[in-house]
N, C-alpha and C positions, 0 to 999 in steps of 0.2 A: 471131698473137693467141692468147693462152692461154685455153682454155675455163674458165669458172667452174663451181664446184660449184653444185648446186641451192641449198644453204644460202647461199653467197656471192651468188648472183643474187637471193635473197630479201632479203638484207641491203641490196643496192643499192636495191631497191624501198622498204624500210622506213626508210631513212635519213631522219632529221629528225622522225619521229613516235615519241615514247617508247613509246607503247602497241604500235605495230607492231614496233618494234625489240625490245621485250620478248617479244612473241609469237614472233617469228622465232628469237630466241636460245633461248627455251624449247623450241621445236620442234627446233632444231639440236642441243641438248645433251641433251635427255631421251632415254632409251632408246637411247643411243649414236648418236643422229642418224638413226635409220632411218625417221623420218617426215618428214625434210627432204631427200628425194632425188628425182631425176627419176622419174616414173612414178606417184608417189602422186597421187591425184586432186585434192588441195587445193593443190598447187604448179602454178600455171598460168602460161603465157608471157604477157608483156605486149605483145609485138610489138617491143620494143626488145631488141637483142642483149645477152645477159648480164644480163637483168633478168626475174625472175618475180615473181608476186604470190601472196599467200596468200588462198585462198578459204574463208572460214569456213562458208559454206553447204555446201560439199563435205565439210568435216569432219563436220558434222551428218549429212549423207547417207550417208557411206561409213565411219564409224567404228563402226558397230553390231556388227560381228563381232570387234572387238578385245577384249582383256582389260579388266576393270573399271578397273584402274590406268591403262592406256593411254587409255581413254575419258575418264577424269577429267582427265588432263594435257591432252589435246586439247580438252576443254571449256574449260579456262582459256585455251588458245591462241585458240580461236574467240571467246571473250568479249573478250579483249584487242584483237583486230584487227577484230572485227565489231560493236563497240559494243553488245553484248547483255549483259543482266544474268546474273550467276552465281547461279543458284538453289541453295540448300542448300550453301553454301560449306563448312560443317562436314562434310557428307557427302562432299564432294570431297576435302578434306584428309585425312580419317581413312583413306581407302582408298588412299593413295599412300605408297610407301616413302620412307625418309629422304633418299636422294640426290635423288629427284625432287621431294620436298617442299621441299628447299632451293632447287631450281631455280625452283619456283613462287613461293616467297617472294622470290627475287632478281628474278624477272620482275615481280612486283607492285611491288616497291620501285623498279625501273627505270621502270616505267610511271608511277609517281608522281613521278618526277624526283629521287629521292634522290641520284643520282650528280652532280647539278648544283646542289646546295644549298650555301649559305654561311651563316655565322653572323657576327654583329657582336660584336667584343670590344673591351674598353677596355684599351689597353696601359698598362704602368707609367708611361709618359710622358703619360697622359691623352689619348691619341689613339684615335679609333675606327677600327678596321680590319676589313675583311672577311677571314674565314678560310674557305677552301674545305673543306667537309666531305667525308669519304670516302663512298662508296656505303654505304647502310644495310646491304645484304647484297651481298657481292661475288660475281659470277658464278664467278670462278675460285678460290674459297676451297678450299684443299686439304682433302681428306677427313680428314687427320690433325689438322686444327685444330678439328674438331668435338669438344667435350668429351664424355667418356664417362660422366661422373657416377659415377665410381667402379666401373663395371662392367668386369669383365675376362673375357676369353675363357677357357673351360674348358681345363684342361691335361690 
């Protein structure tokens, strides 16, 4: 039997809940995944082999010594999985760098079900069909695809 990583064991637990899936993916992808590893206090065993759960109360309790950006991302993780309100969303978003901001936006879009939405269209033959829409913001969007708005690196 192959041992699962902590992130994979969290994914097993989260499967089927858009909000929990979003929280786990945000945790696993932000800051190179260093907050989704064995030993952090918010990754807890469930008692089932290969399955851990995310404890939002532990995030609140143990994230105080982290940087402001790290605390902000973890606050979003805790809000997604803990059914708690996000107070001062603008304050959270303004203190996060662009890559992690993109991950937060992808997490919020996933929690809202944007990856499972469809649209009705009328075909040229006057038939109504469902068309599956892509995720509003893709988790794996390559960094190069983010528009630079005309800014160039200094040479």
